[in-house]
N, C-alpha and C positions, 0 to 999 in steps of 0.2 A: 660779836656776830652771834645771831641766834642759832640754836642747835639745828643741825640738818644731818641726819644719818644718811650715809652714802656708801657706795662700794666702788673700789678701784680694782680693775681686772687687768692682769698681764696675760693676754691671750696666748702669748708665745709659750707660757708655762703649761697651758692646758694640754693634756694628753688624751682627752675624750674618754676618760674612764667612766664618766657618768655617775661617779660617787656622789656628786653634789645633788643630782636629781633623785637618786635613791634615798639619800638621807633626808632630803626635804619631804619626800613623799611619806616617809615613816613619821618624822617629827610632827608633821602637820595633818596627818591622816587624810591625805589627798586621795580621792576615790580613783578606782581603777580606770585607766584610759585617759586621765587628765594629769596635768603637771603645773606646778607653780614656777618652775624654772626649766632651763633647757641648755643644750649645747648646740649652737648652729655650726655647720661645717661647710667649708668650700674646698672641694677636691680639685686640684689643678688639672689642666689639660696637658697631658704629657705626650701628645702626638708628636712623632718625629724624634722621640727619645730625649727631648730636652728635660733637664732636671728642674723640678719645681717642688715647692713645699705645700703640704696641706695646711689649712687654717682651721682651728677650732675656737669658737667664740662662746664662752659661757654667758648666760643672760638671765633675766627675770624682770619683774616689774621694775621700771626705772625710777619710781618715786619722784615723779617730775615736779618741777617748780610751777609749771603751768599745765596741770593735768586736765586733758580734755574729757576724761572719764568723769571728773567732778562736775564739769559743765553739763554733761549729758544726763546726769542723775536727776530725775524729777522730784525725788523725795528728800534729798540731802543725806542719803545713806552713805554715799561715797564722799569722803572729805579728806583734806590734807590737814593732818594734826599739827597745830601750831607748836606743840610741845617738842616734837622731834622731827617734823617735816615728812613723816611717813604718810603715804596715802592709804587710808583705811576704809573699811566697810562696817557700818553699824548694822548688825543683823536684825535689829528691832525695826529698822526703817526700810530695809531692802525688801521690795516686793517681787523681786525676780523678773522684772520686765526685760532685762537683758540689753537695755539701751546703752549701757556702758561698754559692752563687749566690742562692738565695731568702733566705738569712740576711742578706744586705745590703739594707737598706731603700732603697738608691739605685739598684739595678740596675747597680752599677759593675763587676760581674764577669762573665766569660764563660768557657766551656771552649774552650781553643785547639783548633781542629779537627785540626791535625797533631800537636801535642805531646801532646794529650789530657790536659792539666793546666789548672788554673785560671790565669787571667791578669787583670791589672788595672793601673791607674796606680800607679807607685811614685815619682812625681815625677821621672821620667827618671833613675833611679839611675846608668845608664851615662854620661849627660851630666854629672851632678853629680860623678862620679869624675874627670872631666876639668876640673873647675872651671867648668862651664857651668850656666846656669839651665835649668829644664825647657823643652822645645821650645815648649809652648803660651805660655809667658811671653815668650820671645824673639821669637816671630813675631807677637804681637798688635799691630796697627798703632795702636791707641788706648790701649795699656797698661792695659787693663781688669783684667788679672790682675797681682797683685803677690805675689812669693814671698819667703819668708825664715824666720827662726828666731824664734819667739815667746819663746824663752828668753833672747834678747838684747834688752834694753830699748832698744837703739839701732838695732835693725833697722827697715826701712821698714814691715814688717807690724805690729810693735809700735807704731810711731809712729801709723800709720793707725787702729789700734784705740783708742789713747788719745785721739786727736783727735776721733774719732767716737763716743766713749763715749755709750751710750744710743741710738745710731742703727744699731747693728750687728745684723744678722739672721743667725740660723742656721736653715737649712732642715731640719726634723726631722719625723718621724712621732711623734705624741703618745704612742703605745704603745711606740715603739722609739727613744727619744732616746739616740743613741749618742755624743752630745757631739762633733760633727764639728769638724774643724780647717780647714774651708773657710768663710770668713766673707764676708758680703755687706754692703756699705755702704748705709745708708738702706733705702728700699723696694726689693723685688725680687720679681718674679713670673715663673712660677707658684710657689706655695708649698705646694700640697697634693698633690704628686706622689709623695713617698716612701711606700712601703708598709710594713706591719708586718713586722718581721723574722720569718722562719719557719725553724724547724729541724725537718726531717722526722722523723717518729716512729721509723723504724728506726735512724737515726743517733743520735737523742737517747738511745736505750737504750744504744748502744755507748759514747757519750761519757761517760755516767754511771758506767760500770764501768771505764773505762780510767784508770789511775793517771797523774796529770799528768807525773810523771817519765818514765814510759814513752812518753808521747805524743811527746816530743822526741827519742827515740832512733831514729836512722836505721837502716834495714835490719832492723827487727824483723819477721821473716817471719810470725809468728803474728798480729800486729796487722794486717799487710797483708792476710792472708787473711781475717781477720774483717771488715775494712772492705770488701773486695771482695765479700764475701757480702752485706753491707748494700747495696752499690751495686746489686746485682741486684734488690733489693726496690724500688728507686726506679723507678717506671714513667713518671714525667713527665719530659720533656726540658726542662731549664732553659735551654738555649742560646738559645732564642728571646727570653728576657727582655732580652737585651742586643744582639741582632743588629739591625743597621740602625736603631738608635734615635736616631742623631744628628739633632738638629734637631727631634725630635718633641716635641709639646706634651704 
């Protein structure tokens, strides 16, 4: 089986300390007001005095097998790396059109306010290059997050999925099942927050006429000009979709 980096999360171990969010922000120099990961929460209705448990759900980019953000990208800047299965962004090709932002059902992307290109979790690529685990995994005090290669049957993530067969949850939108590679053990809430993937009409037209081979060619001025024209047609600012979302239910 080919390499596929993934994360298995035991949400019952999460105590909502937000250490994962803070460490990610520092390790990846995420700008103020934006996040690469989050902790969703669902607070129970305790009306009438009934006992119920709060749920905390760590998350981030799902590194999907069928990423709609890749489909939405008109320049090929967003791609799924065949070497490790991580969905990445090539800053040389990204023109900051923002089309990938609403195309992600999880709100896992934002437009970097200084670089003016898309940004998201890449499982801490710079740390992994040094032989380290993603910052969110290393910093979690309860070890709620487990990281590894699903292509390796001996990895901890593979072992956990095998041991919990039938009890593994994938958080998906029914109309946009991107086959995420972030798995949750047993029950996890909230489960209904992903939205339907959206590819804006102006960009959809451009994507349909661009040859796939051309999309991956860096420095193609004609394509860049075409996409920049389409960018002007987008009147809605998608940055708010991911700004200050950490910990929101």
